[in-house]
C-alpha atoms as one frame of an Amber mdcrd trajectory, in Angstrom:
protein
  -8.418  23.072  23.275  -7.169  21.135  26.300  -4.226  18.736  25.830  -6.448
  15.686  26.310  -8.981  16.976  23.792  -6.177  17.730  21.354  -4.810  14.209
  21.580  -8.283  12.738  21.150  -8.707  14.891  18.036  -5.366  13.668  16.662
  -6.368  10.062  17.322  -9.651  10.557  15.447  -7.732  11.982  12.476  -5.533
   8.903  12.465  -8.524   6.574  12.526 -10.159   8.305   9.556  -7.048   9.169
   7.512  -4.555   6.475   8.533  -1.731   9.000   8.966  -1.008  12.564  10.139
   1.761  15.093   9.523   3.348  17.107  12.360   3.534  20.372  10.415  -0.082
  20.107   9.290  -1.286  19.285  12.805   0.636  22.263  14.153  -1.146  24.587
  11.732  -4.580  23.019  12.184  -4.425  23.109  15.985  -2.480  26.382  16.232
   0.191  24.954  18.537   3.939  24.443  18.149   5.441  21.425  16.436   7.122
  20.584  19.752   3.697  20.351  21.405   2.521  18.004  18.653   5.646  15.864
  19.067   4.930  15.533  22.804   1.321  14.579  22.042   2.463  11.926  19.566
   5.041  10.575  22.005   2.345  10.134  24.657  -0.065   8.503  22.207   2.679
   6.111  21.112   3.417   5.113  24.724  -0.284   4.335  25.086  -0.076   2.107
  21.995  -2.533   4.214  20.001  -0.181   5.311  17.203   3.111   4.462  15.499
   5.374   7.479  14.993   7.057   7.943  11.619   9.470  10.489  10.202   7.516
  13.742  10.259   4.276  12.337  11.606   2.453   9.202  12.687   0.266   6.390
  11.389  -2.458   4.325  12.979  -1.321   0.800  13.977  -4.079  -0.757  11.892
  -2.580   0.907   8.807   0.458  -1.367   9.026   0.660  -4.766   7.359   1.727
  -7.394   9.887   3.693 -10.617   9.363   1.669 -13.519   7.953   2.401 -17.165
   8.834   3.593 -19.301   5.912   0.649 -21.697   6.233  -1.765 -18.791   5.753
  -0.149 -17.218   2.707   1.206 -20.208   0.763  -1.997 -20.782  -1.260  -3.148
 -17.149  -1.359  -3.202 -15.705  -4.898  -1.235 -18.746  -6.049  -2.077 -18.325
  -9.766  -0.783 -14.753  -9.685   2.401 -15.818  -7.909   3.044 -18.583 -10.441
   2.556 -16.179 -13.347   4.926 -13.656 -11.748   7.515 -16.385 -11.211   7.301
 -17.523 -14.838   8.106 -14.004 -15.988  10.868 -13.597 -13.403  12.857 -16.620
 -14.570  13.124 -15.074 -18.027  15.541 -12.549 -16.494  17.950 -15.173 -15.119
  20.986 -15.481 -17.404  23.133 -18.582 -17.746  25.687 -19.272 -15.001  24.228
 -16.535 -12.784  24.566 -16.043  -9.060  21.112 -15.158  -7.732  19.572 -14.328
  -4.375  16.057 -15.516  -3.581  14.376 -13.598  -0.792  12.127 -15.483   1.592
   8.505 -15.710   0.519   5.881 -17.665  -1.346   6.369 -15.929  -4.715  10.134
 -16.518  -4.677   9.340 -20.117  -3.706   7.521 -20.411  -7.041  10.702 -19.172
  -8.748  12.664 -21.910  -6.974  10.267 -24.548  -8.300  10.845 -23.344 -11.860
  14.658 -23.337 -11.724  15.318 -26.574  -9.854  15.959 -28.501 -13.076  18.744
 -26.131 -14.098  22.382 -26.915 -13.342  24.148 -23.639 -14.046  23.057 -21.400
 -11.165  24.230 -20.523  -7.680  21.296 -19.690  -5.427  21.598 -17.863  -2.115
  18.523 -17.825   0.114  17.405 -17.182   3.669  14.263 -19.300   3.260  14.306
 -22.881   4.516  11.330 -23.820   2.302  13.236 -22.696  -0.778  16.349 -24.534
   0.377  14.325 -27.727   0.884  12.730 -27.364  -2.564  16.202 -27.163  -4.153
  17.728 -29.925  -2.046  17.517 -32.593  -4.782  18.583 -30.223  -7.571  21.981
 -29.902  -9.262  22.169 -26.215  -8.367  24.709 -24.825  -5.952  22.598 -23.693
  -3.008  23.873 -21.458  -0.195  21.672 -21.048   2.865  22.457 -17.925   4.850
  22.132 -19.447   8.311  20.836 -17.429  11.223  17.918 -17.555  13.599  14.744
 -19.215  12.304  11.545 -17.210  12.335   9.035 -19.786  13.511   5.822 -20.217
  11.501   7.395 -18.286   8.620  10.586 -20.144   7.670  12.829 -17.093   7.285
  16.403 -16.928   8.589  17.744 -13.670   9.996  20.245 -12.252  12.499  23.998
 -11.707  12.504  24.990 -14.949  10.672  22.699 -13.930   7.806  24.143 -10.418
   7.814  27.744 -11.642   7.830  27.220 -13.845   4.793  25.457 -11.099   2.844
  28.288  -8.667   3.566  30.706 -10.972   1.793  28.935 -12.011  -1.408  28.145
 -10.415  -4.754  25.272 -11.618  -6.913  24.084 -10.875 -10.416  20.409 -10.781
  -9.574  18.122 -10.487  -6.546  14.439 -11.354  -6.492  12.932  -9.345  -3.655
   9.690 -10.335  -1.950   7.406  -7.735  -0.394   4.975  -7.449   2.463   3.836
  -4.000   1.354   4.429  -1.647  -1.583   3.434   2.006  -1.803   4.199   4.769
  -4.320   5.400   7.178  -1.621   6.635   4.839   1.126   8.307   2.367  -1.239
   8.852  -1.247  -0.219   8.359  -1.911   3.499   8.602  -4.889   5.868   6.923
  -5.736   9.202  10.118  -5.581  11.289  13.393  -3.671  11.285  15.346  -6.955
  11.324  13.598  -8.201   8.186  14.024  -4.915   6.320  17.740  -4.884   7.200
  18.273  -8.311   5.605  16.414  -7.228   2.473  18.506  -4.037   2.259  21.695
  -6.065   2.496  20.482  -8.387  -0.266  19.831  -5.357  -2.483  23.351  -4.087
  -1.769  24.840  -7.504  -2.592  23.185  -7.721  -6.016  23.809  -5.914  -9.270
  20.110  -5.891 -10.167  16.968  -6.158  -8.009  13.504  -7.097  -9.254  10.551
  -6.890  -6.889   8.105  -9.803  -7.197   4.772  -8.824  -5.673   1.201  -9.768
  -6.442  -1.315  -6.941  -6.671  -2.689  -7.507  -3.142   0.581  -6.091  -1.741
   0.152  -2.674  -3.376  -0.998   0.550  -1.703  -0.012  -0.998   1.634   2.543
  -0.015   4.259   4.456  -1.977   6.871   6.654  -0.787   9.730  10.184  -0.596
   8.345  11.563   0.786   5.074  13.327  -1.601   2.705  13.913   0.727  -0.249
  12.297   3.400  -2.406  10.945   2.235  -5.751  13.744   4.087  -7.539  16.289
   1.518  -6.264  14.574  -1.302  -8.126  15.300  -2.444 -11.655  11.570  -2.982
 -11.799   8.462  -4.689 -10.435   6.750  -7.788 -11.763   3.110  -7.997 -10.716
  -0.266  -9.191 -11.999  -3.182  -7.574 -13.777  -5.143  -7.230 -10.555  -3.470
  -3.824 -10.268  -5.843  -1.256 -11.758  -4.903   1.064 -14.622  -4.533   4.168
 -12.459  -2.172   2.389 -10.075  -0.233   0.910 -12.977   0.344   4.420 -14.294
   1.444   5.762 -10.904   3.911   2.977 -10.182   5.332   2.983 -13.707   6.360
   6.607 -13.174   8.793   5.436 -10.471  10.194   2.184 -11.886   9.794  -0.374
 -14.667   6.480  -2.171 -14.240   5.765  -5.535 -15.855   2.184  -6.825 -15.742
   1.513 -10.558 -16.124  -1.739 -12.417 -16.607  -2.627 -15.393 -14.430
């Protein structure tokens, strides 16, 4: 098989399967792993693939960032049910971190009448929601992600390096049994990782539409979570698979 034909074959595999593995391609095509790596590097330069550790995925397999205006009303009943369960885990006088996102925004709406919490967030919508509350609210600062409302960058990182929280509610763009929790950009995944490190306990809040999806950059494996709160849109087989890796709480909208 000529190099061009080989790369076309690899691209077809990616289109049909969503991902490929270097070792498997080497065996299937009877060429060295180094040859496969060169093929993948060329395909990536052409924008046809995204290389991963040990292989590659098709760009369409990745979940991209969604503007706030698009996602704020999506699956709203599920998000509200997830938030109601989440607040049951907030003890009195706790320091909590609320990740950016529309599900964590629903958490903010439910706690704004409390007076005993300190809330750290990198979401300007959450900060605005809590503006008239009696809570102590700390906004991370940083560069604003337009159309989304998230703050990120070195000011955000510096604050997170220097705080310790009791509880972190993590939002997700994509969740997968093997790939774990992933985010659309390296910058966003870095902030989420630092929030996990700053908190004693992390719960993932994710509606069922986020499952069996992958985004570009790793946030954490499922084993790092205290658990996941999601809705009953997740089928029984998936519920079983995910519950083997972490605590799984199912709520009903």
